[in-house]
All heavy atoms as a GROMACS GRO file, in nm:
protein
  641
    1ASP      N    1   7.671   9.270   8.036
    1ASP     CA    2   7.756   9.378   8.082
    1ASP      C    3   7.884   9.382   7.998
    1ASP      O    4   7.947   9.279   7.973
    1ASP     CB    5   7.786   9.355   8.230
    1ASP     CG    6   7.879   9.454   8.292
    1ASP    OD1    7   7.845   9.572   8.295
    1ASP    OD2    8   7.985   9.410   8.336
    2ILE      N    9   7.924   9.497   7.957
    2ILE     CA   10   8.037   9.515   7.866
    2ILE      C   11   8.167   9.467   7.928
    2ILE      O   12   8.249   9.401   7.863
    2ILE     CB   13   8.050   9.662   7.822
    2ILE    CG1   14   7.932   9.698   7.732
    2ILE    CG2   15   8.181   9.688   7.752
    2ILE    CD1   16   7.924   9.844   7.696
    3VAL      N   17   8.188   9.498   8.055
    3VAL     CA   18   8.315   9.460   8.119
    3VAL      C   19   8.324   9.309   8.135
    3VAL      O   20   8.430   9.250   8.111
    3VAL     CB   21   8.332   9.532   8.254
    3VAL    CG1   22   8.462   9.494   8.319
    3VAL    CG2   23   8.324   9.683   8.235
    4LEU      N   24   8.214   9.244   8.171
    4LEU     CA   25   8.216   9.099   8.183
    4LEU      C   26   8.243   9.036   8.046
    4LEU      O   27   8.318   8.940   8.035
    4LEU     CB   28   8.083   9.047   8.241
    4LEU     CG   29   8.078   8.900   8.276
    4LEU    CD1   30   8.192   8.861   8.369
    4LEU    CD2   31   7.946   8.866   8.340
    5GLU      N   32   8.187   9.093   7.942
    5GLU     CA   33   8.214   9.044   7.806
    5GLU      C   34   8.362   9.064   7.771
    5GLU      O   35   8.422   8.978   7.708
    5GLU     CB   36   8.125   9.116   7.704
    5GLU     CG   37   8.135   9.059   7.565
    5GLU     CD   38   8.101   8.910   7.556
    5GLU    OE1   39   8.015   8.862   7.631
    5GLU    OE2   40   8.162   8.841   7.472
    6ALA      N   41   8.419   9.174   7.816
    6ALA     CA   42   8.562   9.198   7.791
    6ALA      C   43   8.646   9.089   7.856
    6ALA      O   44   8.744   9.042   7.798
    6ALA     CB   45   8.602   9.336   7.844
    7VAL      N   46   8.607   9.046   7.975
    7VAL     CA   47   8.680   8.938   8.044
    7VAL      C   48   8.662   8.808   7.967
    7VAL      O   49   8.755   8.729   7.957
    7VAL     CB   50   8.634   8.925   8.190
    7VAL    CG1   51   8.685   8.796   8.252
    7VAL    CG2   52   8.682   9.042   8.271
    8ARG      N   53   8.546   8.786   7.912
    8ARG     CA   54   8.523   8.664   7.834
    8ARG      C   55   8.612   8.661   7.709
    8ARG      O   56   8.660   8.556   7.669
    8ARG     CB   57   8.377   8.652   7.796
    8ARG     CG   58   8.290   8.617   7.914
    8ARG     CD   59   8.146   8.596   7.874
    8ARG     NE   60   8.068   8.562   7.992
    8ARG     CZ   61   7.956   8.623   8.028
    8ARG    NH1   62   7.907   8.720   7.955
    8ARG    NH2   63   7.893   8.587   8.137
    9VAL      N   64   8.633   8.777   7.651
    9VAL     CA   65   8.716   8.787   7.531
    9VAL      C   66   8.864   8.780   7.568
    9VAL      O   67   8.942   8.711   7.506
    9VAL     CB   68   8.685   8.918   7.454
    9VAL    CG1   69   8.785   8.940   7.342
    9VAL    CG2   70   8.543   8.914   7.401
   10ASP      N   71   8.902   8.852   7.672
   10ASP     CA   72   9.042   8.856   7.716
   10ASP      C   73   9.043   8.871   7.868
   10ASP      O   74   9.021   8.980   7.921
   10ASP     CB   75   9.115   8.973   7.650
   10ASP     CG   76   9.265   8.975   7.684
   10ASP    OD1   77   9.310   8.895   7.769
   10ASP    OD2   78   9.336   9.056   7.624
   11ALA      N   79   9.068   8.762   7.936
   11ALA     CA   80   9.062   8.760   8.082
   11ALA      C   81   9.154   8.862   8.146
   11ALA      O   82   9.131   8.906   8.257
   11ALA     CB   83   9.094   8.619   8.134
   12ARG      N   84   9.257   8.903   8.073
   12ARG     CA   85   9.350   9.001   8.130
   12ARG      C   86   9.285   9.136   8.156
   12ARG      O   87   9.344   9.222   8.220
   12ARG     CB   88   9.472   9.016   8.039
   12ARG     CG   89   9.557   8.889   8.037
   12ARG     CD   90   9.666   8.899   7.936
   12ARG     NE   91   9.605   8.917   7.804
   12ARG     CZ   92   9.672   8.944   7.692
   12ARG    NH1   93   9.801   8.956   7.696
   12ARG    NH2   94   9.610   8.958   7.578
   13ALA      N   95   9.161   9.153   8.112
   13ALA     CA   96   9.088   9.278   8.140
   13ALA      C   97   9.079   9.300   8.290
   13ALA      O   98   9.069   9.414   8.335
   13ALA     CB   99   8.949   9.273   8.077
   14LEU      N  100   9.085   9.193   8.368
   14LEU     CA  101   9.080   9.206   8.514
   14LEU      C  102   9.196   9.292   8.565
   14LEU      O  103   9.183   9.364   8.663
   14LEU     CB  104   9.081   9.069   8.580
   14LEU     CG  105   9.076   9.065   8.733
   14LEU    CD1  106   8.948   9.132   8.784
   14LEU    CD2  107   9.083   8.922   8.783
   15MET      N  108   9.308   9.287   8.497
   15MET     CA  109   9.425   9.364   8.539
   15MET      C  110   9.396   9.514   8.539
   15MET      O  111   9.458   9.589   8.613
   15MET     CB  112   9.544   9.334   8.446
   15MET     CG  113   9.594   9.193   8.457
   15MET     SD  114   9.708   9.140   8.326
   15MET     CE  115   9.811   9.280   8.300
   16HIS      N  116   9.304   9.556   8.455
   16HIS     CA  117   9.274   9.699   8.439
   16HIS      C  118   9.140   9.737   8.498
   16HIS      O  119   9.095   9.850   8.480
   16HIS     CB  120   9.280   9.735   8.291
   16HIS     CG  121   9.407   9.692   8.225
   16HIS    ND1  122   9.529   9.752   8.253
   16HIS    CD2  123   9.434   9.592   8.138
   16HIS    CE1  124   9.623   9.691   8.184
   16HIS    NE2  125   9.569   9.594   8.114
   17ALA      N  126   9.078   9.644   8.567
   17ALA     CA  127   8.945   9.668   8.622
   17ALA      C  128   8.951   9.755   8.747
   17ALA      O  129   9.053   9.761   8.816
   17ALA     CB  130   8.879   9.534   8.656
   18SER      N  131   8.839   9.818   8.777
   18SER     CA  132   8.828   9.900   8.898
   18SER      C  133   8.832   9.810   9.022
   18SER      O  134   8.810   9.689   9.013
   18SER     CB  135   8.697   9.977   8.896
   18SER     OG  136   8.588   9.887   8.908
   19ASP      N  137   8.856   9.872   9.136
   19ASP     CA  138   8.855   9.797   9.261
   19ASP      C  139   8.719   9.731   9.283
   19ASP      O  140   8.712   9.619   9.335
   19ASP     CB  141   8.887   9.888   9.380
   19ASP     CG  142   9.034   9.931   9.381
   19ASP    OD1  143   9.117   9.866   9.314
   19ASP    OD2  144   9.064  10.030   9.450
   20GLU      N  145   8.614   9.800   9.242
   20GLU     CA  146   8.479   9.745   9.257
   20GLU      C  147   8.464   9.614   9.178
   20GLU      O  148   8.414   9.515   9.230
   20GLU     CB  149   8.375   9.846   9.210
   20GLU     CG  150   8.232   9.797   9.225
   20GLU     CD  151   8.131   9.898   9.178
   20GLU    OE1  152   8.165  10.016   9.157
   20GLU    OE2  153   8.015   9.858   9.161
   21LEU      N  154   8.513   9.614   9.055
   21LEU     CA  155   8.504   9.492   8.975
   21LEU      C  156   8.598   9.383   9.025
   21LEU      O  157   8.566   9.266   9.016
   21LEU     CB  158   8.532   9.522   8.828
   21LEU     CG  159   8.418   9.592   8.756
   21LEU    CD1  160   8.460   9.634   8.616
   21LEU    CD2  161   8.294   9.503   8.752
   22ARG      N  162   8.711   9.421   9.079
   22ARG     CA  163   8.803   9.321   9.134
   22ARG      C  164   8.743   9.252   9.257
   22ARG      O  165   8.789   9.148   9.298
   22ARG     CB  166   8.936   9.386   9.172
   22ARG     CG  167   9.015   9.429   9.051
   22ARG     CD  168   9.140   9.501   9.094
   22ARG     NE  169   9.207   9.557   8.979
   22ARG     CZ  170   9.338   9.559   8.963
   22ARG    NH1  171   9.417   9.508   9.056
   22ARG    NH2  172   9.391   9.612   8.857
   23GLY      N  173   8.638   9.312   9.310
   23GLY     CA  174   8.567   9.253   9.422
   23GLY      C  175   8.435   9.190   9.381
   23GLY      O  176   8.362   9.140   9.466
   24ASP      N  177   8.406   9.191   9.252
   24ASP     CA  178   8.282   9.132   9.201
   24ASP      C  179   8.304   8.984   9.176
   24ASP      O  180   8.384   8.944   9.091
   24ASP     CB  181   8.241   9.203   9.071
   24ASP     CG  182   8.111   9.151   9.016
   24ASP    OD1  183   8.111   9.040   8.958
   24ASP    OD2  184   8.009   9.221   9.031
   25ARG      N  185   8.232   8.902   9.250
   25ARG     CA  186   8.255   8.757   9.247
   25ARG      C  187   8.238   8.698   9.107
   25ARG      O  188   8.320   8.619   9.061
   25ARG     CB  189   8.161   8.689   9.347
   25ARG     CG  190   8.199   8.547   9.374
   25ARG     CD  191   8.113   8.489   9.488
   25ARG     NE  192   8.168   8.364   9.534
   25ARG     CZ  193   8.158   8.250   9.467
   25ARG    NH1  194   8.095   8.246   9.353
   25ARG    NH2  195   8.211   8.139   9.517
   26ALA      N  196   8.130   8.732   9.038
   26ALA     CA  197   8.104   8.676   8.905
   26ALA      C  198   8.213   8.718   8.806
   26ALA      O  199   8.260   8.636   8.726
   26ALA     CB  200   7.967   8.719   8.856
   27PHE      N  201   8.252   8.842   8.814
   27PHE     CA  202   8.354   8.895   8.724
   27PHE      C  203   8.487   8.823   8.745
   27PHE      O  204   8.551   8.776   8.650
   27PHE     CB  205   8.368   9.045   8.751
   27PHE     CG  206   8.465   9.116   8.662
   27PHE    CD1  207   8.431   9.152   8.533
   27PHE    CD2  208   8.591   9.152   8.709
   27PHE    CE1  209   8.521   9.219   8.451
   27PHE    CE2  210   8.680   9.220   8.629
   27PHE     CZ  211   8.645   9.253   8.500
   28VAL      N  212   8.529   8.811   8.871
   28VAL     CA  213   8.656   8.747   8.903
   28VAL      C  214   8.651   8.597   8.870
   28VAL      O  215   8.746   8.542   8.814
   28VAL     CB  216   8.695   8.771   9.050
   28VAL    CG1  217   8.814   8.686   9.091
   28VAL    CG2  218   8.723   8.919   9.073
   29PHE      N  219   8.538   8.533   8.900
   29PHE     CA  220   8.527   8.390   8.870
   29PHE      C  221   8.545   8.366   8.720
   29PHE      O  222   8.617   8.276   8.679
   29PHE     CB  223   8.392   8.336   8.918
   29PHE     CG  224   8.384   8.187   8.911
   29PHE    CD1  225   8.438   8.108   9.011
   29PHE    CD2  226   8.322   8.124   8.805
   29PHE    CE1  227   8.432   7.970   9.006
   29PHE    CE2  228   8.315   7.986   8.797
   29PHE     CZ  229   8.370   7.909   8.898
   30GLU      N  230   8.480   8.448   8.639
   30GLU     CA  231   8.492   8.436   8.494
   30GLU      C  232   8.637   8.452   8.450
   30GLU      O  233   8.686   8.377   8.366
   30GLU     CB  234   8.405   8.542   8.428
   30GLU     CG  235   8.388   8.525   8.281
   30GLU     CD  236   8.289   8.417   8.244
   30GLU    OE1  237   8.191   8.395   8.315
   30GLU    OE2  238   8.313   8.351   8.140
   31ALA      N  239   8.707   8.546   8.510
   31ALA     CA  240   8.847   8.570   8.474
   31ALA      C  241   8.936   8.453   8.513
   31ALA      O  242   9.017   8.407   8.432
   31ALA     CB  243   8.897   8.699   8.538
   32VAL      N  244   8.924   8.404   8.635
   32VAL     CA  245   9.014   8.296   8.679
   32VAL      C  246   8.982   8.164   8.611
   32VAL      O  247   9.070   8.077   8.602
   32VAL     CB  248   9.020   8.280   8.833
   32VAL    CG1  249   9.069   8.408   8.898
   32VAL    CG2  250   8.891   8.231   8.892
   33CYS      N  251   8.862   8.148   8.560
   33CYS     CA  252   8.829   8.028   8.482
   33CYS      C  253   8.912   8.024   8.354
   33CYS      O  254   8.944   7.918   8.303
   33CYS     CB  255   8.682   8.025   8.446
   33CYS     SG  256   8.574   7.974   8.581
   34ARG      N  257   8.945   8.141   8.304
   34ARG     CA  258   9.022   8.151   8.180
   34ARG      C  259   9.172   8.160   8.204
   34ARG      O  260   9.252   8.116   8.123
   34ARG     CB  261   8.974   8.271   8.100
   34ARG     CG  262   8.840   8.244   8.036
   34ARG     CD  263   8.769   8.369   7.991
   34ARG     NE  264   8.652   8.343   7.912
   34ARG     CZ  265   8.545   8.279   7.952
   34ARG    NH1  266   8.541   8.228   8.073
   34ARG    NH2  267   8.440   8.260   7.874
   35ASN      N  268   9.209   8.222   8.317
   35ASN     CA  269   9.350   8.237   8.350
   35ASN      C  270   9.362   8.244   8.502
   35ASN      O  271   9.340   8.349   8.562
   35ASN     CB  272   9.407   8.364   8.285
   35ASN     CG  273   9.554   8.382   8.312
   35ASN    OD1  274   9.611   8.321   8.402
   35ASN    ND2  275   9.619   8.466   8.234
   36GLY      N  276   9.396   8.133   8.562
   36GLY     CA  277   9.401   8.124   8.708
   36GLY      C  278   9.494   8.224   8.773
   36GLY      O  279   9.469   8.271   8.884
   37ARG      N  280   9.600   8.262   8.705
   37ARG     CA  281   9.696   8.356   8.764
   37ARG      C  282   9.636   8.494   8.784
   37ARG      O  283   9.692   8.574   8.857
   37ARG     CB  284   9.823   8.362   8.680
   37ARG     CG  285   9.905   8.233   8.694
   37ARG     CD  286  10.043   8.245   8.640
   37ARG     NE  287  10.122   8.353   8.692
   37ARG     CZ  288  10.192   8.351   8.806
   37ARG    NH1  289  10.190   8.245   8.882
   37ARG    NH2  290  10.264   8.455   8.843
   38LEU      N  291   9.523   8.521   8.723
   38LEU     CA  292   9.458   8.650   8.743
   38LEU      C  293   9.401   8.664   8.884
   38LEU      O  294   9.358   8.772   8.923
   38LEU     CB  295   9.351   8.674   8.637
   38LEU     CG  296   9.408   8.698   8.497
   38LEU    CD1  297   9.297   8.704   8.395
   38LEU    CD2  298   9.492   8.825   8.493
   39LEU      N  299   9.408   8.558   8.961
   39LEU     CA  300   9.370   8.567   9.103
   39LEU      C  301   9.450   8.678   9.171
   39LEU      O  302   9.403   8.742   9.264
   39LEU     CB  303   9.393   8.433   9.172
   39LEU     CG  304   9.351   8.424   9.318
   39LEU    CD1  305   9.200   8.444   9.332
   39LEU    CD2  306   9.391   8.289   9.376
   40GLU      N  307   9.568   8.704   9.120
   40GLU     CA  308   9.654   8.810   9.174
   40GLU      C  309   9.582   8.945   9.178
   40GLU      O  310   9.606   9.027   9.267
   40GLU     CB  311   9.780   8.823   9.087
   40GLU     CG  312   9.868   8.938   9.125
   40GLU     CD  313   9.990   8.953   9.035
   40GLU    OE1  314  10.000   8.881   8.933
   40GLU    OE2  315  10.074   9.037   9.067
   41TYR      N  316   9.492   8.970   9.085
   41TYR     CA  317   9.426   9.100   9.073
   41TYR      C  318   9.290   9.104   9.142
   41TYR      O  319   9.225   9.208   9.143
   41TYR     CB  320   9.413   9.137   8.926
   41TYR     CG  321   9.548   9.143   8.859
   41TYR    CD1  322   9.593   9.038   8.781
   41TYR    CD2  323   9.633   9.252   8.881
   41TYR    CE1  324   9.718   9.042   8.723
   41TYR    CE2  325   9.759   9.255   8.825
   41TYR     CZ  326   9.801   9.150   8.745
   41TYR     OH  327   9.926   9.153   8.690
   42ALA      N  328   9.249   8.993   9.199
   42ALA     CA  329   9.122   8.989   9.271
   42ALA      C  330   9.135   9.062   9.404
   42ALA      O  331   9.246   9.078   9.457
   42ALA     CB  332   9.081   8.844   9.296
   43SER      N  333   9.023   9.103   9.458
   43SER     CA  334   9.025   9.168   9.589
   43SER      C  335   9.076   9.070   9.694
   43SER      O  336   9.073   8.947   9.674
   43SER     CB  337   8.885   9.214   9.628
   43SER     OG  338   8.802   9.102   9.652
   44GLU      N  339   9.123   9.123   9.804
   44GLU     CA  340   9.172   9.038   9.914
   44GLU      C  341   9.063   8.942   9.959
   44GLU      O  342   9.090   8.824   9.985
   44GLU     CB  343   9.218   9.126  10.030
   44GLU     CG  344   9.282   9.049  10.141
   44GLU     CD  345   9.340   9.139  10.249
   44GLU    OE1  346   9.375   9.254  10.220
   44GLU    OE2  347   9.349   9.090  10.363
   45GLU      N  348   8.941   8.992   9.967
   45GLU     CA  349   8.829   8.908  10.008
   45GLU      C  350   8.811   8.789   9.915
   45GLU      O  351   8.795   8.675   9.960
   45GLU     CB  352   8.700   8.989  10.012
   45GLU     CG  353   8.579   8.907  10.048
   45GLU     CD  354   8.450   8.988  10.042
   45GLU    OE1  355   8.456   9.112  10.032
   45GLU    OE2  356   8.344   8.925  10.047
   46LEU      N  357   8.818   8.812   9.784
   46LEU     CA  358   8.798   8.703   9.689
   46LEU      C  359   8.918   8.609   9.680
   46LEU      O  360   8.904   8.493   9.645
   46LEU     CB  361   8.761   8.758   9.551
   46LEU     CG  362   8.625   8.826   9.546
   46LEU    CD1  363   8.596   8.877   9.406
   46LEU    CD2  364   8.514   8.731   9.593
   47ARG      N  365   9.036   8.657   9.719
   47ARG     CA  366   9.151   8.567   9.726
   47ARG      C  367   9.137   8.471   9.844
   47ARG      O  368   9.211   8.374   9.855
   47ARG     CB  369   9.280   8.647   9.734
   47ARG     CG  370   9.316   8.705   9.597
   47ARG     CD  371   9.449   8.775   9.597
   47ARG     NE  372   9.424   8.916   9.626
   47ARG     CZ  373   9.494   8.988   9.712
   47ARG    NH1  374   9.594   8.936   9.778
   47ARG    NH2  375   9.464   9.113   9.734
   48GLY      N  376   9.037   8.497   9.926
   48GLY     CA  377   9.004   8.407  10.036
   48GLY      C  378   8.876   8.329  10.012
   48GLY      O  379   8.829   8.258  10.100
   49ASP      N  380   8.820   8.342   9.893
   49ASP     CA  381   8.697   8.271   9.856
   49ASP      C  382   8.735   8.132   9.804
   49ASP      O  383   8.803   8.119   9.702
   49ASP     CB  384   8.623   8.350   9.748
   49ASP     CG  385   8.493   8.286   9.706
   49ASP    OD1  386   8.496   8.172   9.653
   49ASP    OD2  387   8.387   8.350   9.723
   50ARG      N  388   8.694   8.031   9.875
   50ARG     CA  389   8.735   7.894   9.845
   50ARG      C  390   8.703   7.852   9.702
   50ARG      O  391   8.787   7.793   9.633
   50ARG     CB  392   8.667   7.801   9.944
   50ARG     CG  393   8.720   7.663   9.944
   50ARG     CD  394   8.662   7.583  10.062
   50ARG     NE  395   8.744   7.470  10.089
   50ARG     CZ  396   8.758   7.367  10.008
   50ARG    NH1  397   8.695   7.365   9.895
   50ARG    NH2  398   8.837   7.266  10.040
   51ASP      N  399   8.583   7.882   9.655
   51ASP     CA  400   8.542   7.841   9.519
   51ASP      C  401   8.626   7.909   9.412
   51ASP      O  402   8.666   7.847   9.314
   51ASP     CB  403   8.394   7.870   9.496
   51ASP     CG  404   8.304   7.784   9.582
   51ASP    OD1  405   8.344   7.671   9.619
   51ASP    OD2  406   8.192   7.828   9.613
   52ILE      N  407   8.650   8.037   9.430
   52ILE     CA  408   8.730   8.111   9.332
   52ILE      C  409   8.874   8.060   9.331
   52ILE      O  410   8.933   8.038   9.226
   52ILE     CB  411   8.722   8.263   9.358
   52ILE    CG1  412   8.583   8.312   9.317
   52ILE    CG2  413   8.832   8.338   9.285
   52ILE    CD1  414   8.556   8.456   9.340
   53VAL      N  415   8.929   8.040   9.448
   53VAL     CA  416   9.067   7.992   9.456
   53VAL      C  417   9.079   7.851   9.398
   53VAL      O  418   9.172   7.823   9.322
   53VAL     CB  419   9.120   7.998   9.601
   53VAL    CG1  420   9.253   7.926   9.615
   53VAL    CG2  421   9.132   8.143   9.646
   54LEU      N  422   8.985   7.766   9.428
   54LEU     CA  423   8.989   7.630   9.372
   54LEU      C  424   8.987   7.634   9.220
   54LEU      O  425   9.063   7.564   9.154
   54LEU     CB  426   8.869   7.548   9.421
   54LEU     CG  427   8.896   7.453   9.536
   54LEU    CD1  428   8.766   7.387   9.582
   54LEU    CD2  429   8.998   7.349   9.500
   55GLU      N  430   8.899   7.716   9.164
   55GLU     CA  431   8.892   7.727   9.018
   55GLU      C  432   9.022   7.783   8.962
   55GLU      O  433   9.071   7.736   8.859
   55GLU     CB  434   8.773   7.814   8.977
   55GLU     CG  435   8.742   7.808   8.831
   55GLU     CD  436   8.711   7.667   8.782
   55GLU    OE1  437   8.641   7.591   8.852
   55GLU    OE2  438   8.757   7.632   8.672
   56ALA      N  439   9.077   7.882   9.029
   56ALA     CA  440   9.202   7.942   8.982
   56ALA      C  441   9.316   7.840   8.981
   56ALA      O  442   9.389   7.829   8.883
   56ALA     CB  443   9.239   8.062   9.069
   57VAL      N  444   9.330   7.763   9.089
   57VAL     CA  445   9.441   7.666   9.094
   57VAL      C  446   9.417   7.547   9.003
   57VAL      O  447   9.512   7.486   8.956
   57VAL     CB  448   9.477   7.622   9.238
   57VAL    CG1  449   9.520   7.741   9.321
   57VAL    CG2  450   9.366   7.546   9.304
   58ARG      N  451   9.291   7.515   8.977
   58ARG     CA  452   9.263   7.410   8.878
   58ARG      C  453   9.307   7.456   8.739
   58ARG      O  454   9.357   7.377   8.660
   58ARG     CB  455   9.114   7.376   8.876
   58ARG     CG  456   9.071   7.292   8.992
   58ARG     CD  457   8.924   7.262   8.988
   58ARG     NE  458   8.884   7.181   9.100
   58ARG     CZ  459   8.770   7.192   9.165
   58ARG    NH1  460   8.679   7.280   9.125
   58ARG    NH2  461   8.744   7.115   9.267
   59GLN      N  462   9.286   7.582   8.711
   59GLN     CA  463   9.322   7.636   8.580
   59GLN      C  464   9.473   7.654   8.569
   59GLN      O  465   9.531   7.627   8.466
   59GLN     CB  466   9.248   7.769   8.558
   59GLN     CG  467   9.233   7.813   8.414
   59GLN     CD  468   9.363   7.860   8.353
   59GLN    OE1  469   9.444   7.927   8.416
   59GLN    NE2  470   9.385   7.822   8.228
   60ASN      N  471   9.534   7.697   8.679
   60ASN     CA  472   9.680   7.719   8.678
   60ASN      C  473   9.730   7.704   8.822
   60ASN      O  474   9.703   7.790   8.906
   60ASN     CB  475   9.711   7.858   8.624
   60ASN     CG  476   9.859   7.882   8.607
   60ASN    OD1  477   9.940   7.834   8.686
   60ASN    ND2  478   9.897   7.956   8.504
   61GLY      N  479   9.801   7.599   8.848
   61GLY     CA  480   9.846   7.568   8.983
   61GLY      C  481   9.928   7.678   9.049
   61GLY      O  482   9.927   7.693   9.171
   62THR      N  483   9.997   7.758   8.970
   62THR     CA  484  10.080   7.862   9.029
   62THR      C  485   9.995   7.975   9.089
   62THR      O  486  10.050   8.059   9.161
   62THR     CB  487  10.180   7.921   8.927
   62THR    OG1  488  10.108   7.982   8.820
   62THR    CG2  489  10.272   7.812   8.873
   63ALA      N  490   9.866   7.976   9.063
   63ALA     CA  491   9.776   8.076   9.122
   63ALA      C  492   9.771   8.062   9.274
   63ALA      O  493   9.732   8.157   9.343
   63ALA     CB  494   9.636   8.065   9.063
   64LEU      N  495   9.811   7.949   9.325
   64LEU     CA  496   9.808   7.925   9.469
   64LEU      C  497   9.881   8.036   9.545
   64LEU      O  498   9.841   8.074   9.654
   64LEU     CB  499   9.868   7.789   9.502
   64LEU     CG  500   9.866   7.747   9.647
   64LEU    CD1  501   9.722   7.733   9.697
   64LEU    CD2  502   9.941   7.616   9.666
   65GLU      N  503   9.985   8.090   9.487
   65GLU     CA  504  10.062   8.193   9.557
   65GLU      C  505   9.979   8.318   9.585
   65GLU      O  506  10.016   8.399   9.672
   65GLU     CB  507  10.189   8.228   9.481
   65GLU     CG  508  10.167   8.308   9.354
   65GLU     CD  509  10.296   8.340   9.281
   65GLU    OE1  510  10.372   8.428   9.330
   65GLU    OE2  511  10.321   8.279   9.177
   66TYR      N  512   9.868   8.339   9.516
   66TYR     CA  513   9.786   8.458   9.535
   66TYR      C  514   9.665   8.433   9.626
   66TYR      O  515   9.592   8.525   9.658
   66TYR     CB  516   9.738   8.512   9.400
   66TYR     CG  517   9.855   8.542   9.309
   66TYR    CD1  518   9.873   8.469   9.193
   66TYR    CD2  519   9.948   8.639   9.341
   66TYR    CE1  520   9.982   8.494   9.110
   66TYR    CE2  521  10.057   8.664   9.259
   66TYR     CZ  522  10.073   8.592   9.143
   66TYR     OH  523  10.180   8.616   9.062
   67ALA      N  524   9.648   8.310   9.667
   67ALA     CA  525   9.538   8.276   9.757
   67ALA      C  526   9.567   8.328   9.898
   67ALA      O  527   9.683   8.354   9.933
   67ALA     CB  528   9.519   8.125   9.762
   68SER      N  529   9.463   8.341   9.977
   68SER     CA  530   9.482   8.384  10.115
   68SER      C  531   9.569   8.282  10.188
   68SER      O  532   9.578   8.165  10.150
   68SER     CB  533   9.348   8.397  10.186
   68SER     OG  534   9.290   8.269  10.204
   69GLU      N  535   9.631   8.328  10.294
   69GLU     CA  536   9.717   8.242  10.376
   69GLU      C  537   9.640   8.119  10.423
   69GLU      O  538   9.691   8.006  10.416
   69GLU     CB  539   9.771   8.320  10.496
   69GLU     CG  540   9.861   8.239  10.588
   69GLU     CD  541   9.993   8.201  10.525
   69GLU    OE1  542  10.043   8.276  10.440
   69GLU    OE2  543  10.046   8.094  10.561
   70ALA      N  544   9.518   8.139  10.467
   70ALA     CA  545   9.438   8.027  10.518
   70ALA      C  546   9.414   7.923  10.410
   70ALA      O  547   9.426   7.802  10.435
   70ALA     CB  548   9.304   8.078  10.573
   71LEU      N  549   9.381   7.967  10.289
   71LEU     CA  550   9.353   7.871  10.182
   71LEU      C  551   9.481   7.803  10.132
   71LEU      O  552   9.477   7.690  10.086
   71LEU     CB  553   9.278   7.938  10.067
   71LEU     CG  554   9.134   7.977  10.100
   71LEU    CD1  555   9.068   8.046   9.982
   71LEU    CD2  556   9.052   7.856  10.145
   72ARG      N  557   9.593   7.872  10.142
   72ARG     CA  558   9.720   7.808  10.101
   72ARG      C  559   9.756   7.693  10.194
   72ARG      O  560   9.838   7.609  10.160
   72ARG     CB  561   9.833   7.911  10.100
   72ARG     CG  562   9.827   8.004   9.981
   72ARG     CD  563   9.958   8.079   9.959
   72ARG     NE  564  10.009   8.148  10.074
   72ARG     CZ  565   9.989   8.276  10.102
   72ARG    NH1  566   9.917   8.352  10.022
   72ARG    NH2  567  10.042   8.330  10.210
   73GLN      N  568   9.693   7.688  10.311
   73GLN     CA  569   9.720   7.582  10.408
   73GLN      C  570   9.624   7.463  10.393
   73GLN      O  571   9.645   7.360  10.456
   73GLN     CB  572   9.709   7.637  10.551
   73GLN     CG  573   9.798   7.756  10.579
   73GLN     CD  574   9.944   7.729  10.552
   73GLN    OE1  575   9.997   7.625  10.589
   73GLN    NE2  576  10.010   7.822  10.486
   74GLU      N  577   9.519   7.480  10.312
   74GLU     CA  578   9.420   7.372  10.298
   74GLU      C  579   9.472   7.264  10.202
   74GLU      O  580   9.506   7.292  10.087
   74GLU     CB  581   9.287   7.428  10.247
   74GLU     CG  582   9.214   7.505  10.354
   74GLU     CD  583   9.067   7.526  10.321
   74GLU    OE1  584   9.011   7.452  10.237
   74GLU    OE2  585   9.009   7.617  10.382
   75ARG      N  586   9.473   7.146  10.253
   75ARG     CA  587   9.530   7.032  10.180
   75ARG      C  588   9.466   7.012  10.043
   75ARG      O  589   9.537   6.994   9.944
   75ARG     CB  590   9.513   6.906  10.266
   75ARG     CG  591   9.576   6.783  10.207
   75ARG     CD  592   9.565   6.664  10.302
   75ARG     NE  593   9.647   6.555  10.261
   75ARG     CZ  594   9.609   6.461  10.174
   75ARG    NH1  595   9.490   6.464  10.121
   75ARG    NH2  596   9.692   6.363  10.142
   76ASP      N  597   9.332   7.014  10.034
   76ASP     CA  598   9.268   6.986   9.907
   76ASP      C  599   9.298   7.093   9.802
   76ASP      O  600   9.308   7.064   9.684
   76ASP     CB  601   9.116   6.963   9.923
   76ASP     CG  602   9.044   7.079   9.984
   76ASP    OD1  603   9.100   7.146  10.071
   76ASP    OD2  604   8.928   7.102   9.945
   77ILE      N  605   9.315   7.216   9.846
   77ILE     CA  606   9.349   7.322   9.752
   77ILE      C  607   9.494   7.305   9.704
   77ILE      O  608   9.522   7.316   9.585
   77ILE     CB  609   9.326   7.462   9.814
   77ILE    CG1  610   9.174   7.482   9.829
   77ILE    CG2  611   9.389   7.572   9.730
   77ILE    CD1  612   9.132   7.611   9.891
   78VAL      N  613   9.582   7.273   9.796
   78VAL     CA  614   9.722   7.251   9.758
   78VAL      C  615   9.731   7.133   9.662
   78VAL      O  616   9.805   7.139   9.563
   78VAL     CB  617   9.808   7.227   9.884
   78VAL    CG1  618   9.948   7.183   9.846
   78VAL    CG2  619   9.812   7.354   9.969
   79LEU      N  620   9.655   7.028   9.685
   79LEU     CA  621   9.658   6.912   9.596
   79LEU      C  622   9.605   6.945   9.456
   79LEU      O  623   9.653   6.888   9.357
   79LEU     CB  624   9.581   6.796   9.656
   79LEU     CG  625   9.645   6.732   9.779
   79LEU    CD1  626   9.554   6.625   9.839
   79LEU    CD2  627   9.782   6.672   9.745
   80GLU      N  628   9.509   7.036   9.447
   80GLU     CA  629   9.457   7.077   9.318
   80GLU      C  630   9.563   7.154   9.238
   80GLU      O  631   9.567   7.147   9.116
   80GLU     CB  632   9.333   7.165   9.332
   80GLU     CG  633   9.207   7.091   9.362
   80GLU     CD  634   9.158   7.004   9.247
   80GLU    OE1  635   9.188   7.031   9.129
   80GLU    OE2  636   9.089   6.906   9.278
   81ALA      N  637   9.646   7.228   9.311
   81ALA     CA  638   9.750   7.307   9.245
   81ALA      C  639   9.855   7.214   9.187
   81ALA      O  640   9.909   7.236   9.084
   81ALA     CB  641   9.814   7.404   9.343
   0.00000   0.00000   0.00000
């Protein structure tokens, strides 16, 4: 897929992605693996996805601020950040 390849080349492509792609788990996961702070542009649902948030905070601890309220309270996620 061209858009997924764009994220592989430059993860910031998520910033310009459609709402549909911001809710696409594979697309968002690929982006946050490269730049955790891009969690900011993920759909609300994916900001509450434990695996995506964990990967984002592992890549960049400051991504924690974009995680759902519930995940910001989880000890293991906070420790990863």
